[in-house]
C-alpha positions as a Markdown table, in Angstrom:
| # | Residue | x | y | z |
|---|---|---|---|---|
| 1 | Met | -14.6 | 16.8 | -26.5 |
| 2 | Lys | -12.0 | 16.6 | -23.7 |
| 3 | Lys | -10.4 | 13.5 | -25.1 |
| 4 | Leu | -10.1 | 15.3 | -28.5 |
| 5 | Ile | -8.2 | 18.2 | -26.8 |
| 6 | Cys | -5.8 | 15.7 | -25.2 |
| 7 | Lys | -5.2 | 14.0 | -28.6 |
| 8 | Ile | -4.5 | 17.4 | -30.3 |
| 9 | Val | -2.6 | 19.3 | -27.5 |
| 10 | Gly | -1.4 | 16.4 | -25.3 |
| 11 | His | -2.1 | 15.4 | -21.8 |
| 12 | Asn | -1.6 | 17.6 | -18.7 |
| 13 | Phe | -0.3 | 15.3 | -16.0 |
| 14 | Val | -0.5 | 15.7 | -12.3 |
| 15 | Ser | 1.2 | 13.3 | -9.9 |
| 16 | Leu | -1.0 | 11.0 | -7.8 |
| 17 | Arg | 1.5 | 9.4 | -5.6 |
| 18 | Asp | 3.9 | 10.7 | -2.9 |
| 19 | Lys | 7.2 | 12.1 | -4.2 |
| 20 | Asn | 9.1 | 9.6 | -1.9 |
| 21 | Ser | 7.4 | 6.6 | -3.5 |
| 22 | Gln | 9.4 | 4.5 | -6.1 |
| 23 | Ile | 6.2 | 4.0 | -8.1 |
| 24 | Arg | 4.9 | 7.0 | -10.1 |
| 25 | Glu | 1.3 | 7.4 | -11.1 |
| 26 | Tyr | -0.2 | 10.3 | -13.0 |
| 27 | Gln | -3.6 | 11.6 | -13.9 |
| 28 | Cys | -4.6 | 13.9 | -16.8 |
| 29 | Thr | -6.4 | 16.9 | -15.5 |
| 30 | Cys | -8.4 | 17.2 | -18.7 |
| 31 | Cys | -9.6 | 13.6 | -19.5 |
| 32 | Lys | -9.1 | 12.1 | -16.0 |
| 33 | Gln | -7.3 | 9.0 | -17.3 |
| 34 | Lys | -4.6 | 7.5 | -15.1 |
| 35 | Tyr | -1.1 | 6.6 | -16.2 |
| 36 | Thr | 2.0 | 5.1 | -14.8 |
| 37 | Glu | 5.7 | 4.5 | -15.7 |
| 38 | Asp | 6.9 | 1.1 | -17.0 |
| 39 | Gly | 10.3 | -0.3 | -16.3 |
| 40 | Tyr | 11.9 | 1.7 | -19.1 |
| 41 | Gly | 10.5 | 5.0 | -17.9 |
| 42 | Gln | 7.8 | 5.4 | -20.6 |
| 43 | Ile | 4.4 | 6.5 | -19.6 |
| 44 | Val | 1.7 | 3.9 | -20.2 |
| 45 | Lys | -2.0 | 3.7 | -19.3 |
| 46 | Leu | -2.8 | 2.4 | -15.9 |
| 47 | Thr | -4.5 | -0.9 | -16.6 |
| 48 | Lys | -5.4 | -3.7 | -14.2 |
| 49 | Tyr | -2.1 | -5.3 | -15.0 |
| 50 | Trp | -0.1 | -2.2 | -14.0 |
| 51 | Glu | -2.2 | -1.6 | -10.9 |
| 52 | Glu | -1.3 | -5.1 | -9.7 |
| 53 | Asn | 2.4 | -4.6 | -10.5 |
| 54 | Asn | 2.5 | -1.3 | -8.7 |
| 55 | Thr | 0.9 | -2.7 | -5.5 |
| 56 | Leu | 3.4 | -5.7 | -5.6 |
| 57 | Phe | 6.4 | -3.3 | -6.1 |
| 58 | Glu | 5.1 | -1.0 | -3.3 |
| 59 | Gln | 4.8 | -4.0 | -0.9 |
| 60 | His | 8.3 | -5.1 | -1.8 |
| 61 | Phe | 9.8 | -1.7 | -1.2 |
| 62 | Ser | 7.9 | -1.3 | 2.1 |
| 63 | Asn | 9.2 | -4.7 | 3.3 |
| 64 | Arg | 12.8 | -3.7 | 2.4 |
| 65 | Lys | 12.5 | -0.5 | 4.4 |
| 66 | Ala | 11.3 | -2.3 | 7.5 |
| 67 | Ile | 14.4 | -4.5 | 7.6 |
């Protein structure tokens, strides 16, 4: 039922990551699915591929701040 509501009305996103982070991840408050932004700024489902990419980008950005 909750997924049907999201299909009809649309998702209600809440940010999961810190505002200072370069990587943005969201979660729908209704259906509890997780999403992220791709390189073009579009919101896509957070799959294993995107989780790995986000951790690599986060590591890269944290290493650059340390220098």
